[in-house]
C-alpha angles and dihedrals in degrees: 000000000000090000091053092049091047091049093049092048091049092050092046092046094050093048092050091049090059094055116106130179119210134192125232089255091051089054094046089051090051089054090048092050095046116117109239130201137178090283097038106055127184115262118239114251095256093050090048090051091052093049093046090049091048090051090051092051098042105035102016085234086292111148093205099048116136119183134177120218116216102155130078102216091199095053124107123235097020097293113185101204126108107239120258095354141092088206124082110221125236118205123212136205136336096333095035094238112195130241087214093060119008109032147012124256091183095249110048121074109245137165086229095214089186097041091226141122110256090231088069087074097059100065128087095259105093098180093094091044091053093045091051092047089054091047090053089047091050090049089051093050092046101040111011098120103046111346128107114305090007094145093054092044092050091047092053094047093046089053094049091048093046094049095044097035096129096044119101138157088298087075089067098031093105088058095060111100 
């Protein structure tokens, strides 16, 4: 029994040690320092503000946040079913990247747009989170209206836009040197 308790404390302690909380300006700086390529293009300032705001609301800027979605926010009468899917999504890390779209949790079928294990998004290194977010964004820009996974991509972007509707570049204005 003592061994089990010691093991659980060690696991809990190591997972807490990997947690990191950022500020909106830390996150803006991470976007600014990101290496971009032809496939990973820089976000415009308003899009960045919306995504940073969404991260603040959904993860509290906590790099180890994991949440489970059980409610369809578009459903009538308080339905608790995720639309068009038997699977209930789990969201990982700072940007709440989904196991149904961005990464693999080992059990849920996913297109794995980022070709990564979802657990990579719950440590304190946000470079892979940011790269994946930009890959999902690039997939949306390229394929949103008819490409692979278009329905899930559209769903995710509608949700981000709906929940950060009133946020604009003013949200990050204090972060501009």
